[in-house]
C-alpha positions in Angstrom: -17.9 -28.8 38.0 -15.4 -31.7 37.9 -17.3 -33.2 35.0 -17.2 -29.9 33.1 -13.4 -29.6 33.6 -13.0 -33.2 32.5 -15.0 -32.5 29.4 -12.9 -29.5 28.5 -9.7 -31.4 29.0 -10.8 -34.0 26.4 -11.1 -31.3 23.7 -8.2 -32.0 21.3 -7.6 -32.7 17.6 -10.1 -35.6 17.7 -13.0 -33.2 18.7 -15.7 -33.5 16.0 -16.0 -29.7 15.8 -12.6 -29.6 14.1 -13.9 -31.8 11.3 -16.8 -29.6 10.2 -17.1 -29.5 6.5 -15.2 -32.8 5.8 -17.2 -34.9 3.3 -15.5 -38.2 3.5 -13.0 -40.3 5.4 -10.0 -39.3 3.2 -10.7 -35.6 3.8 -11.0 -36.3 7.5 -7.7 -38.2 7.5 -5.9 -35.3 5.8 -7.6 -32.8 8.2 -6.3 -34.9 11.2 -2.7 -34.9 9.9 -2.8 -31.1 9.4 -4.3 -30.6 12.8 -1.7 -32.8 14.4 1.1 -30.9 12.6 -0.3 -27.5 13.8 -0.9 -28.8 17.3 2.7 -30.0 17.5 3.8 -26.5 16.5 1.9 -24.9 19.3 -1.6 -24.2 18.0 -4.2 -24.3 20.7 -7.6 -25.9 20.3 -9.2 -22.5 20.3 -6.9 -21.4 17.5 -7.7 -24.5 15.4 -11.4 -24.2 16.1 -11.4 -20.6 14.9 -9.4 -21.5 11.8 -11.9 -24.3 10.9 -14.9 -22.0 11.5 -13.4 -19.3 9.3 -12.3 -21.8 6.6 -8.6 -20.8 6.8 -7.1 -23.9 8.2 -4.9 -24.4 5.1 -3.2 -21.0 5.6 -2.6 -21.5 9.3 0.8 -23.2 8.7 2.1 -20.0 7.1 1.5 -18.2 10.4 3.8 -20.6 12.2 6.3 -20.7 9.3 6.7 -16.9 9.6 6.8 -16.7 13.4 9.9 -17.1 15.5 8.0 -17.4 18.8 6.1 -15.0 21.0 7.9 -14.8 24.4 7.8 -11.1 25.5 5.4 -8.5 26.5 5.6 -5.0 25.0 7.0 -3.7 28.3 9.7 -6.3 28.2 10.6 -5.4 24.6 10.8 -1.7 25.4 12.9 -2.3 28.5 15.4 -4.4 26.6 15.8 -1.7 24.0 15.7 1.3 26.4 12.6 2.8 24.8 9.6 4.3 26.5 6.8 1.6 26.4 4.2 4.2 25.5 6.3 5.4 22.5 7.1 1.9 21.5 3.3 1.1 21.4 2.7 4.2 19.3 5.4 3.1 16.8 3.9 -0.4 16.6 0.4 0.9 15.9 1.7 3.3 13.3 3.4 0.3 11.6 0.0 -1.4 11.5 0.5 -4.0 14.3 -2.5 -4.9 16.5 -2.7 -3.1 19.8 -1.3 -5.7 22.3 -3.3 -6.4 25.4 -1.7 -5.8 28.8 0.9 -8.5 29.6 0.2 -10.2 26.3 3.2 -12.2 25.2 3.1 -11.6 21.4 6.7 -10.4 20.7 9.9 -12.2 19.8 13.7 -11.7 19.8 13.3 -10.0 16.3 10.9 -7.5 17.8 13.6 -6.6 20.4 16.1 -6.1 17.5 13.7 -3.7 15.8 13.1 -1.8 19.0 16.9 -1.5 19.5 17.1 0.0 15.9 14.4 2.5 17.0 16.6 3.4 20.0 19.5 4.1 17.5 17.3 6.4 15.5 16.3 8.3 18.6 19.9 8.5 19.8 20.9 9.9 16.4 18.5 12.9 17.0 15.6 11.9 14.8 12.4 13.6 16.2 9.8 11.2 17.6 7.0 12.6 15.5 9.1 12.3 12.4 9.8 8.6 13.2 6.1 8.0 13.6 5.4 9.5 10.2 8.0 7.3 8.6 6.5 4.3 10.5 3.1 5.0 9.1 4.4 5.1 5.6 6.3 1.8 6.1 3.2 0.2 7.6 0.9 1.2 4.7 3.5 0.2 2.1 4.2 -3.1 3.7 0.5 -3.9 4.0 0.0 -3.3 0.3 3.2 -5.3 -0.6 2.1 -8.2 1.6 -1.3 -8.2 0.0 0.2 -8.3 -3.5 2.7 -11.0 -2.6 0.0 -13.1 -0.9 -2.3 -13.0 -3.9 0.4 -13.8 -6.4 2.0 -16.6 -4.4 -1.4 -17.9 -3.3 -2.6 -18.2 -6.9 0.6 -19.8 -8.2 0.6 -22.5 -5.5 -3.1 -23.4 -5.6 -3.8 -26.5 -7.7 -7.2 -28.0 -8.6 -8.3 -30.6 -6.1 -5.8 -29.7 -3.4 -6.5 -31.0 0.1 -6.1 -28.7 3.1 -3.0 -30.8 4.1 -1.3 -30.5 0.7 -2.1 -26.8 0.3 -1.2 -25.9 3.9 2.2 -27.7 3.7 3.0 -26.2 0.3 2.1 -22.7 1.6 4.3 -23.1 4.7 7.3 -24.4 2.7 7.0 -21.5 0.2 6.9 -19.0 3.1 10.0 -20.5 4.6 11.9 -20.3 1.3 10.5 -17.0 -0.2 10.1 -14.7 2.8 13.8 -14.4 3.6 14.4 -13.3 0.0 12.1 -10.3 0.3 14.4 -8.5 2.8 17.3 -7.9 0.4 14.9 -6.9 -2.4 13.2 -4.3 -0.3 16.5 -2.9 1.1 17.9 -2.6 -2.4 14.8 -0.8 -3.6 14.8 1.5 -0.7 18.3 2.5 -1.5 17.4 3.1 -5.1 14.5 5.3 -4.3 16.5 7.3 -1.7 19.2 7.8 -4.2 16.8 9.1 -6.9 15.0 11.4 -4.4 18.3 12.8 -3.0 19.4 13.5 -6.6 16.3 15.5 -7.3 16.3 17.3 -3.8 17.0 21.0 -3.8 18.4 22.4 -0.6 17.7 26.2 -0.5 19.6 28.9 1.3 16.6 29.2 3.7 16.9 25.4 4.4 20.5 25.8 5.3 19.9 28.9 7.4 17.1 27.3 9.3 18.8 23.9 9.7 15.8 22.0 8.4 14.4 21.0 5.0 11.3 23.0 4.2 8.3 20.9 3.4 6.7 23.5 1.1 7.6 23.4 -2.6 6.3 24.9 -5.8 5.2 21.9 -7.8 3.0 20.9 -10.6 0.3 18.4 -9.7 -1.6 16.2 -12.2 -4.5 13.9 -11.5 -5.6 11.6 -14.3 -8.4 9.0 -14.4 -10.5 7.1 -16.8 -13.8 8.6 -18.0 -16.8 6.4 -17.3 -14.9 4.0 -15.1 -17.6 3.9 -12.5 -20.3 3.0 -15.0 -18.0 0.4 -16.5 -17.9 -1.3 -13.2 -21.7 -1.9 -13.4 -21.3 -4.2 -16.5 -17.9 -5.8 -16.1 -16.8 -8.5 -13.6 -14.6 -7.2 -10.7 -11.6 -9.1 -12.1 -11.8 -7.2 -15.4 -12.2 -3.9 -13.6 -9.2 -4.6 -11.5 -7.2 -5.5 -14.5 -8.0 -2.1 -16.1 -7.0 -0.3 -12.9 -3.7 -2.3 -12.7 -3.0 -1.5 -16.4 -3.6 2.2 -15.7 -1.2 2.1 -12.8 1.4 0.3 -14.9 1.2 2.9 -17.7 1.4 5.7 -15.2 4.6 4.2 -13.8 6.1 4.0 -17.3 5.6 7.7 -18.0 6.7 8.9 -14.6 10.3 9.5 -15.6 12.4 12.0 -13.6 11.7 14.7 -12.8 8.1 13.4 -12.8 7.1 11.2 -9.8 4.1 8.8 -9.5 2.8 9.6 -6.0 -0.1 7.2 -5.8 -2.8 5.3 -7.6 -6.4 5.1 -6.5 -8.5 2.7 -8.4 -8.5 4.1 -12.0 -6.9 7.3 -10.9 -3.2 8.4 -10.6 -1.4 11.4 -9.1 1.8 12.7 -10.7 4.0 15.5 -9.3 6.9 17.4 -10.7 8.8 20.6 -10.2 8.9 20.9 -14.0 5.4 21.7 -15.3 6.4 21.0 -18.9 7.8 17.6 -17.9 4.5 16.9 -16.1 2.4 17.9 -19.1 4.6 15.7 -21.3 4.0 12.7 -19.0 0.2 13.4 -19.1 0.3 13.5 -22.9 2.3 10.3 -23.0 -0.1 8.6 -20.7 -3.1 9.7 -22.8 -1.4 8.3 -25.9 -0.7 5.0 -24.3 -4.3 4.7 -23.1 -5.5 5.4 -26.6 -3.4 2.6 -27.9 -5.2 0.1 -25.6 -8.2 0.2 -27.9 -11.8 1.1 -27.7 -12.5 -1.3 -24.7 -10.2 0.9 -22.6 -12.0 4.1 -21.3 -10.5 7.5 -22.4 -8.3 9.4 -20.0 -9.0 12.9 -18.7 -6.5 14.9 -16.6 -6.2 18.1 -14.7 -2.9 20.0 -13.9 -2.3 22.8 -11.5 0.9 24.5 -10.3 1.6 26.1 -6.9 2.8 25.6 -3.3 2.3 22.2 -1.7 3.5 20.4 1.3 4.9 16.9 1.3 4.1 14.6 4.2 4.2 10.8 4.5 5.0 10.4 0.9 2.0 12.4 -0.2 1.3 16.0 -1.2 -1.2 18.4 0.4 -2.3 21.9 -0.3 -4.7 24.0 -2.4 -2.9 23.2 -5.6 -3.6 19.5 -5.0 -7.2 20.1 -4.5 -7.3 22.4 -7.6 -5.8 19.7 -9.8 -8.3 17.1 -8.5 -11.3 19.5 -9.1 -10.0 20.3 -12.6 -10.0 16.6 -13.4 -13.6 16.3 -12.3 -14.7 18.9 -14.9 -12.4 17.8 -17.7 -14.1 16.1 -20.7 -13.0 12.6 -21.8 -9.8 12.6 -23.7 -8.7 16.1 -22.7 -6.0 17.6 -20.5 -6.9 20.8 -18.7 -4.5 23.2 -17.0 -5.2 26.1 -14.7 -3.6 29.5 -15.5 -0.2 29.2 -13.7 0.5 25.7 -15.1 -0.5 26.9 -18.5 1.9 29.9 -18.4 4.8 27.6 -17.4 4.1 24.6 -19.7 1.9 25.6 -22.7 4.7 26.2 -25.3 4.5 23.9 -28.4 0.8 23.0 -28.0 -2.5 24.4 -29.2 -4.9 25.2 -26.5 -8.5 26.4 -26.2 -9.3 28.8 -23.5 -12.3 28.0 -21.4 -14.6 30.4 -19.6 -13.5 31.0 -16.0 -15.2 28.4 -13.9 -16.0 27.9 -10.2 -14.6 24.7 -8.9 -15.9 23.0 -5.7 -13.9 24.0 -2.7 -11.7 26.5 -4.6 -12.1 30.2 -4.0 -13.0 32.4 -6.9 -13.2 31.4 -10.6 -10.4 29.5 -12.2 -9.1 30.2 -15.7 -8.8 26.9 -17.6 -7.0 25.9 -20.8 -7.8 22.6 -22.6 -5.5 20.5 -24.7 -8.0 18.8 -26.8 -8.2 15.0 -27.4 -6.2 13.8 -30.5 -8.5 12.4 -33.1 
């Protein structure tokens, strides 16, 4: 047993297991300098071994650059902020944090500050379930933002022939310099979007009488995607497919001018919503025109629009009208924009339409009357 303990004590940055994959003495020397730097910052042997095994040693310095120390358990954080530990855990999970183990010290002074802000929200009367809903949206949005930033910064800092040491130190320095700049940008953009949404918000008499904003609204919903996009993925490299999807999202954002809102993008598909069916139709026509201008290598767009009652939750919209718009898109021919009857009655002026035979749509009760705005030749 003493020999085993002695053997374990010798495991440090000179352990051969940490040099797996090194092909020459120069690479080993760089690896040792990086390991020594990480060890000095608090990386355990197990952490270093795992990073070597998973080939992410060069990115490990970023973890330390973005960390301000883990000193508290979840219970300690909740106690300092005056928040129920069970609710604090629920908020953390909704934000996308890993579920901490009992007595695990993974939280810092900044986490306590955030928990105190949570306490302020609760004291202001915000319902707990509403805070959880907002937390989920923030977590999902931040995960996507972080992924985009990581890819862009990672590509820009990666140079041919980089050693792990050079790349790791460059990544860490960029994290220290760039990460603090993201906070003001995100705060400013949050204020911009809040201002725009408040400007468009309509508070009805029923809202004022009930003392709460109703979630249900009559809106137009448009789904648009690229015909044949799935088949295209079978013959084009993933990078080119991703570029087409990104371009589709970019054009959708350009046509989503108030009162039209771009709700989400999914691969080659986009979802637009507006209380003005005519504005929504105009955005769909504009998007179709922009896609045509991309040339023959860009698949044609098809779109479906429906109008009716929908409920907004977590930044998304739900209800039969959403399902109807999606199903209409599924049956639309390439290059066409198809409206169901209510949307057609509200938005059809100024365009020539062809009435289609009433059709059954998957998951929609009864047959739906459809009107098609044909593709422009």
